[in-house]
C-alpha positions as CSV (number, residue, x, y, z in Angstrom):
1,M,-10.8,-5.3,-5.2
2,H,-14.2,-3.8,-4.8
3,S,-14.4,-0.4,-6.5
4,E,-17.5,0.5,-4.4
5,Y,-15.2,0.7,-1.3
6,E,-12.6,3.1,-2.9
7,G,-12.6,6.4,-1.1
8,V,-15.1,5.1,1.5
9,N,-14.1,5.3,5.2
10,L,-14.8,1.8,6.6
11,N,-13.3,2.4,10.0
12,K,-16.7,2.1,11.9
13,T,-17.9,-0.8,9.8
14,R,-18.8,-3.9,11.9
15,D,-19.2,-7.5,10.8
16,I,-22.2,-9.7,11.7
17,T,-20.7,-10.5,15.1
18,G,-20.2,-6.9,16.0
19,K,-16.4,-6.8,15.5
20,H,-15.0,-3.7,13.8
21,V,-13.7,-4.8,10.5
22,I,-10.9,-2.2,10.1
23,L,-10.4,-0.7,13.5
24,D,-9.7,-4.0,15.3
25,K,-7.0,-4.9,12.7
26,L,-5.3,-1.5,13.0
27,E,-5.4,-1.5,16.7
28,T,-3.9,-5.0,16.9
29,V,-1.2,-4.5,14.3
30,T,0.0,-1.3,15.9
31,K,0.6,-3.2,19.2
32,H,2.3,-6.2,17.5
33,S,4.7,-6.7,14.6
34,E,2.0,-8.5,12.6
35,V,-1.6,-9.6,13.0
36,F,-3.8,-12.5,11.9
37,V,-7.5,-11.7,12.3
38,E,-10.8,-13.2,11.3
39,V,-14.0,-11.3,10.5
40,Y,-17.2,-12.0,8.6
41,W,-17.5,-10.1,5.4
42,P,-19.9,-10.3,2.4
43,N,-18.6,-12.8,-0.1
44,T,-19.5,-11.9,-3.7
45,I,-17.8,-15.0,-5.0
46,I,-20.5,-17.3,-3.6
47,Q,-23.2,-14.5,-3.3
48,D,-23.1,-14.6,0.5
49,D,-24.4,-11.2,1.6
50,K,-24.6,-12.1,5.3
51,G,-20.9,-12.6,5.7
52,S,-18.4,-15.4,5.2
53,L,-15.4,-16.1,7.4
54,H,-12.6,-14.0,6.2
55,Y,-9.0,-14.2,7.4
56,S,-6.4,-11.4,7.1
57,C,-2.7,-11.3,7.8
58,I,-1.3,-7.7,8.1
59,K,2.2,-6.4,8.8
60,P,3.4,-2.8,9.3
61,F,5.8,-1.3,6.8
62,Q,7.5,1.3,8.9
63,P,9.5,3.2,6.2
64,L,6.3,4.5,4.7
65,N,4.0,4.1,7.7
66,W,1.9,1.7,5.8
67,F,0.1,-1.6,6.6
68,I,0.5,-4.4,4.1
69,G,-1.7,-7.4,4.1
70,T,-3.5,-10.1,2.4
71,S,-6.8,-11.9,3.0
72,K,-8.9,-14.8,2.0
73,F,-12.4,-16.2,2.5
74,L,-12.2,-19.6,4.1
75,N,-15.1,-21.0,2.1
76,T,-13.6,-20.1,-1.3
77,I,-10.3,-21.8,-1.0
78,A,-11.6,-25.1,-2.3
79,F,-12.9,-23.3,-5.5
80,E,-9.4,-22.2,-6.5
81,T,-7.0,-24.0,-8.7
82,W,-3.3,-23.9,-8.0
């Protein structure tokens, strides 16, 4: 997790293609039971400040009115060990 984003409202943040990074995810997940989205986001693992393809999967958790998700940069999967 990036501590520089803690407490920062990223709702209006857009990626390099102009897509809202947060708002598009929230809008889609409220209409469906889950969402799989892709955005371009700066990747500090490979020092890519312009934005690397980033996939997220998000599901609503209704008892607490939360959204729970996970995400991964496509270009860093090959660098991981299983």
